[in-house]
C-alpha positions as CSV (number, residue, x, y, z in Angstrom):
1,X,16.9,0.5,-8.3
2,X,19.6,1.2,-11.0
3,X,22.0,4.1,-10.8
4,X,22.4,5.8,-14.2
5,X,25.5,7.6,-15.1
6,X,24.3,11.1,-14.6
7,X,23.5,10.5,-11.0
8,X,19.7,9.8,-11.1
9,X,18.2,6.4,-10.5
10,X,15.7,4.2,-11.9
11,X,13.1,2.5,-9.7
12,X,11.2,-0.6,-11.5
13,X,8.5,-2.6,-9.9
14,X,5.9,-4.9,-11.1
15,X,2.5,-5.7,-9.6
16,X,-0.5,-7.8,-10.9
17,X,-3.4,-9.7,-9.3
18,X,-6.9,-11.3,-9.8
19,X,-10.0,-9.2,-9.5
20,X,-10.7,-8.2,-5.8
21,X,-13.9,-6.1,-6.7
22,X,-17.0,-6.8,-8.8
23,X,-16.7,-3.7,-11.2
24,X,-14.0,-4.2,-13.9
25,X,-13.5,-0.4,-14.2
26,X,-12.8,-0.3,-10.5
27,X,-10.6,-3.5,-10.8
28,X,-8.5,-1.6,-13.3
29,X,-8.2,1.7,-11.6
30,X,-6.9,-0.5,-8.1
31,X,-4.5,-2.4,-10.0
32,X,-2.8,0.8,-11.5
33,X,-2.7,2.7,-8.2
34,X,-1.4,-0.4,-6.5
35,X,1.5,-0.9,-9.1
36,X,2.4,2.8,-8.8
37,X,2.8,2.6,-5.2
38,X,6.1,1.0,-4.7
39,X,7.5,3.8,-7.0
40,X,5.9,6.5,-4.8
41,X,7.0,4.8,-1.7
42,X,10.8,5.2,-2.9
43,X,10.2,9.0,-3.8
44,X,10.1,8.4,-7.1
45,X,8.3,9.8,-10.1
46,X,6.5,7.2,-12.4
47,X,7.7,7.7,-15.9
48,X,6.3,4.6,-18.1
49,X,4.4,1.5,-17.7
50,X,3.9,-1.8,-19.3
51,X,0.4,-3.4,-19.1
52,X,-0.1,-7.1,-17.9
53,X,-3.1,-9.0,-19.0
54,X,-4.2,-12.7,-18.4
55,X,-7.6,-13.3,-19.6
56,X,-9.9,-16.3,-20.4
57,X,-10.9,-15.4,-23.9
58,X,-13.5,-18.0,-24.1
59,X,-15.4,-17.3,-21.2
60,X,-15.2,-13.5,-20.2
61,X,-16.1,-11.2,-23.0
62,X,-13.3,-8.8,-24.1
63,X,-15.8,-5.8,-23.5
64,X,-15.4,-6.6,-19.9
65,X,-11.6,-6.4,-20.4
66,X,-12.1,-3.0,-22.3
67,X,-13.7,-1.6,-19.0
68,X,-10.5,-3.1,-17.1
69,X,-8.1,-1.3,-19.1
70,X,-10.1,1.9,-19.4
71,X,-9.8,1.9,-15.6
72,X,-6.1,1.4,-15.6
73,X,-5.4,3.9,-18.1
74,X,-7.4,6.6,-16.4
75,X,-5.0,6.1,-13.2
76,X,-2.0,6.0,-15.3
77,X,-2.9,9.1,-16.9
78,X,-3.9,10.7,-13.6
79,X,-0.3,10.0,-12.5
80,X,1.3,11.2,-15.5
81,X,2.8,7.8,-16.4
82,X,2.8,6.5,-20.0
83,X,1.8,3.2,-20.8
84,X,4.2,2.2,-23.7
85,X,3.0,-1.5,-24.1
86,X,2.3,-4.6,-22.6
87,X,1.7,-8.3,-22.8
88,X,-1.5,-10.5,-22.9
89,X,-1.9,-14.3,-22.7
90,X,-4.9,-16.6,-22.5
91,X,-5.5,-17.5,-18.9
92,X,-8.2,-19.4,-17.3
93,X,-8.3,-16.8,-14.4
94,X,-8.1,-13.1,-15.0
95,X,-5.1,-11.2,-13.8
96,X,-4.0,-7.4,-14.5
97,X,-1.4,-5.0,-13.5
98,X,1.4,-3.2,-14.7
99,X,5.4,-3.1,-14.5
100,X,6.3,0.5,-13.7
101,X,9.5,2.5,-14.2
102,X,9.9,5.7,-12.3
103,X,12.9,8.0,-11.8
104,X,14.6,9.8,-8.8
105,X,16.8,13.0,-9.7
106,X,19.4,11.8,-7.4
107,X,20.3,8.7,-5.6
108,X,20.6,10.3,-2.1
109,X,16.9,11.4,-2.6
110,X,15.7,7.7,-2.7
111,X,13.8,6.5,0.3
112,X,13.9,2.9,1.5
113,X,12.7,1.0,4.3
114,X,16.2,0.6,6.0
115,X,16.7,4.2,7.3
116,X,14.6,4.4,10.2
117,X,16.0,5.6,13.5
118,X,14.9,5.7,17.2
119,X,12.6,8.3,18.1
120,X,11.1,8.6,14.3
121,X,7.4,9.1,14.4
122,X,5.4,6.5,12.3
123,X,2.8,8.1,10.0
124,X,0.3,6.3,8.0
125,X,-1.6,7.9,5.0
126,X,-4.6,5.4,4.2
127,X,-6.8,3.6,6.5
128,X,-6.8,-0.2,6.6
129,X,-9.3,-3.1,6.0
130,X,-9.2,-3.7,2.2
131,X,-8.6,-7.3,2.8
132,X,-11.7,-7.8,5.1
133,X,-13.7,-5.9,2.6
134,X,-12.8,-7.8,-0.4
135,X,-13.6,-11.3,1.7
136,X,-17.0,-9.7,2.4
137,X,-17.6,-8.5,-1.1
138,X,-16.8,-12.0,-2.4
139,X,-19.5,-13.3,-0.3
140,X,-22.0,-10.9,-1.2
141,X,-22.4,-9.4,2.3
142,X,-20.3,-6.2,2.2
143,X,-22.5,-3.0,2.9
144,X,-22.4,-0.6,-0.4
145,X,-21.3,2.2,1.6
146,X,-18.3,0.1,3.2
147,X,-17.3,-1.1,-0.4
148,X,-17.5,2.2,-2.1
149,X,-15.0,3.7,0.7
150,X,-12.8,0.8,0.2
151,X,-12.7,1.0,-3.5
152,X,-11.9,4.8,-3.7
153,X,-9.1,4.3,-1.0
154,X,-7.7,1.6,-2.9
155,X,-7.9,3.5,-6.4
156,X,-6.3,6.7,-4.8
157,X,-2.7,7.3,-5.8
158,X,-0.1,7.7,-3.0
159,X,1.5,10.7,-5.4
160,X,0.7,13.4,-2.8
161,X,2.0,11.6,0.2
162,X,5.2,10.8,-1.6
163,X,5.7,14.5,-2.6
164,X,5.0,15.6,0.9
165,X,7.9,13.1,2.1
166,X,10.3,14.1,-0.2
167,X,9.5,17.7,0.2
168,X,10.0,17.5,3.9
169,X,12.7,14.8,4.3
170,X,12.0,11.5,5.8
171,X,14.3,8.6,7.2
172,X,12.2,5.5,5.8
173,X,9.1,4.6,3.9
174,X,7.1,1.6,2.7
175,X,3.8,1.0,1.1
176,X,1.3,-1.2,2.9
177,X,0.0,-4.3,0.8
178,X,-0.1,-8.0,1.0
179,X,1.7,-8.2,4.2
180,X,-0.3,-5.7,6.2
181,X,0.6,-2.9,8.6
182,X,2.4,-5.2,10.9
183,X,4.2,-7.3,8.3
184,X,5.6,-4.2,6.3
185,X,6.4,-2.3,9.5
186,X,8.3,-5.4,10.7
187,X,10.4,-5.5,7.2
188,X,11.1,-1.8,8.1
189,X,12.1,-2.7,11.5
190,X,14.6,-5.4,10.5
191,X,16.1,-3.3,7.8
192,X,16.5,-0.4,10.0
193,X,17.5,-2.6,13.2
194,X,15.0,-1.0,15.5
195,X,11.7,-2.0,17.2
196,X,8.5,0.0,17.2
197,X,5.6,1.0,19.2
198,X,2.1,1.3,17.6
199,X,-0.9,2.9,19.5
200,X,-3.6,0.6,18.1
201,X,-6.4,3.3,18.7
202,X,-4.5,5.7,16.5
203,X,-4.5,3.3,13.6
204,X,-7.2,4.4,11.0
205,X,-9.7,1.9,9.8
206,X,-12.3,1.9,7.2
207,X,-15.6,2.6,8.7
208,X,-17.7,-0.6,9.0
209,X,-14.7,-3.0,8.7
210,X,-14.5,-3.7,12.5
211,X,-18.0,-5.1,12.2
212,X,-17.3,-7.3,9.2
213,X,-14.3,-8.7,11.0
214,X,-16.5,-9.4,14.2
215,X,-18.9,-11.2,11.4
216,X,-16.1,-13.7,10.6
217,X,-14.9,-11.9,7.2
218,X,-11.0,-12.6,7.2
219,X,-8.9,-13.0,4.3
220,X,-7.5,-16.6,4.1
221,X,-4.0,-15.0,2.9
222,X,-3.9,-12.7,6.0
223,X,-3.2,-16.1,8.1
224,X,0.1,-16.0,7.0
225,X,0.5,-12.3,7.9
226,X,-0.6,-13.2,11.3
227,X,1.5,-16.4,11.9
228,X,4.6,-14.3,10.6
229,X,4.2,-11.5,12.8
230,X,2.7,-12.9,16.2
231,X,6.1,-14.2,17.7
232,X,7.3,-10.5,17.4
233,X,4.6,-8.7,18.9
234,X,4.8,-7.7,22.4
235,X,1.9,-6.7,24.9
236,X,-1.5,-8.0,25.8
237,X,-3.1,-7.4,22.5
238,X,-6.8,-8.3,21.5
239,X,-6.9,-10.8,18.7
240,X,-9.4,-8.6,16.7
241,X,-6.6,-5.7,16.8
242,X,-3.9,-7.9,15.8
243,X,-6.0,-9.2,12.9
244,X,-6.7,-5.6,11.7
245,X,-2.9,-4.8,11.7
246,X,-2.3,-8.0,9.8
247,X,-5.0,-7.6,7.4
248,X,-3.7,-8.0,3.8
249,X,-4.0,-4.7,2.0
250,X,-4.2,-3.8,-1.7
251,X,-3.2,-0.6,-2.6
252,X,-2.7,0.6,0.8
253,X,-0.9,3.8,2.1
254,X,2.3,4.7,2.9
255,X,4.2,4.0,6.3
256,X,6.5,7.0,6.6
257,X,9.3,7.0,9.5
258,X,10.1,10.8,10.2
259,X,12.2,12.3,12.6
260,X,10.4,14.0,15.5
261,X,11.6,17.5,14.8
262,X,10.1,17.1,11.1
263,X,6.8,15.6,12.1
264,X,4.6,18.7,12.1
265,X,6.0,19.8,9.0
266,X,5.2,16.5,7.2
267,X,1.7,16.4,8.7
268,X,1.2,20.1,7.3
269,X,2.5,18.9,3.9
270,X,0.3,15.9,3.8
271,X,-2.7,18.0,4.7
272,X,-2.0,20.6,2.5
273,X,-2.0,17.8,-0.3
274,X,-5.4,16.6,0.8
275,X,-4.0,13.5,2.5
276,X,-5.5,12.5,5.9
277,X,-2.6,11.0,7.5
278,X,-2.3,9.6,11.2
279,X,0.5,9.1,13.4
280,X,0.5,5.8,14.8
281,X,3.4,5.2,16.6
282,X,7.4,5.7,16.8
283,X,10.4,3.7,16.5
284,X,12.5,2.6,19.4
285,X,15.7,1.1,20.5
286,X,15.8,-2.7,19.8
287,X,17.6,-4.8,17.5
288,X,15.3,-7.6,17.9
289,X,12.7,-5.7,15.6
290,X,9.6,-6.4,18.1
291,X,6.3,-4.5,17.4
292,X,4.8,-3.3,20.9
293,X,1.2,-2.7,20.6
294,X,-0.3,-0.4,23.1
């Protein structure tokens, strides 16, 4: 964040990654939505973007890259964010993403992950399971309907969720990406000096993901999430449940901490914007930043 002299603030973020789906157009869409999420999570509006490309020019045709770029451009246009340039390099492994700049009208309207208070309800705006789906896709074992649902979830912008939370006024928020729901919640707890209770059955999961997990599809990178969070989890938690909560997400939803008296207003605003959100828990007293799963 950077405060401007007129009271506004810039929000800047960068994100790029290797392919997580087979279709190049969808990869571009997901990469763009993912890069925009950090801006939305802070209550900002995206303004401009710089495109980042790593491409094995001697191995994959530029016609494939054209589809990746088209997907990214379409989502940026949907967000009203202007691609003003970028940079590309020759790279043995393809990579794609964006550096995004957004603005907030006043600094006091910025939303961070550090403002959560005991009694706040936790609202999640997208289902989990993207890391597990990506792992099954790489193995060629993901059912088409499950893959399709995951792609559309990842490519969906968090813009309407962000507008709803700024309209209502919330205490804290973060987007759910590589650290999984539990990891990003833990960051919020540490920053806010509180603990949390999470209702596992209330956490939305993409249909078919639990079955994929039971078949052994689990991203290796999520092991780090599991190791990091496990010492701070309280309660008798089934391993499958904890793995779902630690699954590394790409372009996940927003996790919003909202005061109890504003919860119904937030849920209504999200619903009016077409966002299917779930109340998944609450913040409680406890500077040790533990997560009790019930």
